C-alpha positions as a printed Julia matrix, in Angstrom:
232×3 Matrix{Float64}:
 117.08  109.82  34.5
 117.97  111.35  37.85
 121.44  111.24  39.39
 121.75  112.38  42.98
 124.96  113.69  44.56
 125.73  113.47  48.28
 128.16  116.3   49.08
 129.8   116.76  52.47
 131.78  120.01  52.17
 131.6   122.89  49.72
 135.19  122.47  48.52
 134.77  118.83  47.42
 132.33  119.05  44.55
 131.72  116.74  41.62
 134.72  117.77  39.51
 134.39  116.04  36.14
 131.49  113.85  37.32
 128.76  116.47  37.03
 129.61  117.38  33.44
 129.73  113.71  32.42
 126.34  112.98  33.96
 124.72  115.96  32.29
 126.2   114.98  28.91
 124.82  111.47  29.46
 121.3   112.88  29.9
 120.92  112.82  33.68
 119.31  115.62  35.61
 121.22  116.28  38.82
 120.03  116.65  42.37
 122.09  117.31  45.47
 122.03  116.74  49.19
 124.58  119.17  50.6
 124.95  118.01  54.17
 127.09  121.04  55.02
 124.04  123.18  54.21
 121.58  121.02  56.13
 119.78  119.69  53.06
 117.56  116.62  53.32
 117.93  113.28  51.59
 115.53  112.48  48.72
 113.11  109.6   48.36
 115.35  106.69  47.25
 112.72  105.69  44.67
 113.4   108.91  42.74
 117.13  108.23  42.3
 118.45  106.3   39.28
 122.14  106.69  40.16
 123.77  107.79  43.41
 127.19  109.44  43.73
 128.72  109.85  47.2
 131.53  112.4   47.26
 134.51  112.94  49.57
 135.12  115.03  52.66
 137.59  115.58  55.5
 135.49  113.96  58.23
 135.56  110.27  59.17
 132.63  107.92  58.71
 133.09  107.22  62.43
 132.44  110.87  63.42
 128.71  110.39  63.98
 128.76  112.39  67.2
 130.06  115.47  65.4
 128.14  114.88  62.18
 124.87  113.17  63.15
 123.62  113.17  59.55
 126.13  110.39  58.87
 123.68  107.93  60.45
 120.89  108.76  57.99
 123.34  108.94  55.11
 124.63  105.42  55.73
 121.08  104.12  55.98
 120.19  105.84  52.7
 123.27  104.38  50.95
 122.39  100.89  52.2
 118.82  101.31  50.94
 120.07  102.37  47.51
 122.41   99.38  47.3
 119.62   96.99  48.27
 117.45   98.52  45.55
 119.97   97.4   42.91
 120.49  100.86  41.47
 124.02  102.08  40.66
 126.06  103.64  43.46
 129.5   105.26  43.17
 131.54  106.28  46.22
 134.61  108.52  46.01
 137.14  108.55  48.9
 134.94  109.26  51.94
 132.1   108.03  49.72
 133.76  104.63  49.33
 134.34  104.49  53.07
 130.67  105.33  53.65
 129.59  102.45  51.38
 131.86  100.1   53.3
 130.59  101.35  56.67
 126.95  101.24  55.57
 127.43   97.55  54.76
 129.06   96.73  58.09
 132.75   96.89  57.17
 135.35   98.54  59.37
 136.82  101.98  58.5
 140.04  102.92  60.3
 143.32  104.86  59.92
 145.5   103.62  57.08
 149.1   102.68  57.86
 150.11  106.01  56.29
 148.54  109.0   54.62
 148.39  109.05  50.84
 148.15  112.55  49.38
 149.12  113.56  45.86
 149.72  111.78  42.56
 150.58  108.11  43.03
 150.0   104.96  41.0
 147.35  102.34  41.69
 147.51   98.84  40.27
 144.45   97.21  38.75
 143.64   93.72  40.05
 143.03   91.34  37.15
 139.85   89.24  37.22
 138.33   86.84  34.71
 134.78   87.91  35.59
 133.48   90.09  32.74
 130.94   91.7   35.08
 133.75   93.47  36.98
 135.2    96.85  36.03
 138.84   96.62  34.95
 141.41   99.22  35.87
 144.67   99.48  33.92
 147.6    97.46  35.3
 149.04  100.76  36.55
 147.68  104.29  36.44
 148.7   107.45  38.31
 145.74  109.01  40.09
 145.02  111.72  42.66
 144.78  110.74  46.34
 143.87  112.55  49.55
 143.12  110.19  52.4
 144.33  109.06  55.79
 141.82  106.28  56.43
 141.05  102.99  54.75
 138.43  100.24  55.01
 137.93   96.52  55.02
 136.09   95.24  51.98
 132.34   94.93  52.58
 130.97   91.38  52.56
 130.79   90.1   48.99
 132.87   92.94  47.52
 135.77   92.31  45.13
 139.0    94.33  45.18
 139.61   96.14  41.88
 142.77   98.11  42.66
 145.53   98.48  45.25
 148.59  100.68  45.81
 151.87  100.52  47.67
 150.38  102.59  50.5
 146.86  101.17  50.64
 145.58   97.65  49.99
 141.96   98.5   49.17
 141.94  101.28  46.59
 138.81  100.25  44.69
 136.11   97.62  45.02
 132.96   96.45  43.32
 129.9    94.92  44.93
 127.52   93.11  42.63
 127.16   94.68  39.2
 126.33   98.25  40.12
 128.28   99.43  43.19
 131.83  100.78  42.94
 133.92  102.41  45.65
 137.07  104.39  44.82
 139.49  105.43  47.56
 141.14  107.81  45.08
 139.84  110.77  43.08
 139.35  110.37  39.32
 137.08  113.41  39.14
 139.81  115.89  40.09
 140.31  118.95  37.92
 142.96  121.68  38.3
 140.36  123.81  40.04
 139.21  121.11  42.46
 142.82  120.2   43.28
 143.47  123.84  44.17
 140.34  123.88  46.35
 141.34  120.87  48.43
 144.91  122.17  48.79
 143.59  125.55  49.95
 141.37  123.96  52.6
 143.52  121.01  53.7
 147.15  122.1   53.24
 147.81  121.52  56.96
 147.74  117.79  56.15
 150.72  118.12  53.8
 153.27  116.94  56.33
 156.36  115.23  54.87
 155.87  111.47  54.56
 156.71  108.76  51.98
 153.33  109.06  50.25
 152.56  112.73  50.83
 153.59  115.19  48.14
 154.19  118.88  48.67
 151.72  121.52  47.55
 154.05  122.47  44.71
 154.33  118.87  43.51
 150.57  118.36  43.61
 149.73  121.53  41.7
 152.52  121.07  39.13
 150.66  118.17  37.5
 150.15  118.83  33.77
 146.66  119.07  32.31
 147.13  115.72  30.54
 147.21  114.01  33.93
 143.83  115.45  34.85
 142.33  114.61  31.47
 143.52  111.0   31.77
 141.89  110.43  35.16
 138.72  112.25  34.09
 138.48  109.91  31.08
 138.85  106.95  33.42
 136.1   108.34  35.62
 133.93  108.54  32.52
 134.57  104.84  31.92
 133.54  104.03  35.5
 130.33  106.05  35.15
 129.51  104.49  31.78
 130.02  101.04  33.34
 127.64  101.86  36.19
 125.06  103.35  33.83
 125.09  100.15  31.76
 124.93   98.02  34.92
 121.81   99.92  35.91
 120.19   99.22  32.55
 120.52  102.81  31.26
């Protein structure tokens, strides 16, 4: 089984995702757009993971590879194979399917709770009623046509969605580790301007290890769900 990772900047890697995929028996491939790497043949990919990044999906003039990336994501979704989008990755899924991506009413950076949206449909992933997760975003998206909202927060209506059985977009970061949190703080601390849903650098990095382990376990549940949805 081959899992392919779309990475947009060096400091936003896979976090806990890579280790989970390897333990599950996937071999990993990467397209690192920041290094000019090419996209693979979609037919060779069993599961696609689209990571985060500081750019906007609307910045095609500055990052022309976004055009090909969105086309590739749409092709993967049409193929029926599992796709996971994280933060920018979720926004790219939405944009690839024709939904609008735009500035959120406020930035959401740090550790804040999201609320799972209850559904009777057993084919949908279920988030806990409330769970504290790691955020770093200033934009949001409309749900793509046919998608179902899975989670929301006080600062952002569309925190997670599912399309069909095998596509999940997460506005928040469940893959974050202490090391990856430090990386994003180091590169993006200028965004830590006081606001109702923006924590300070000290608050962000003071999170205990149990908090990271809890979200990494939840990410494992999401990945296991997608693997099963893809028949693996």
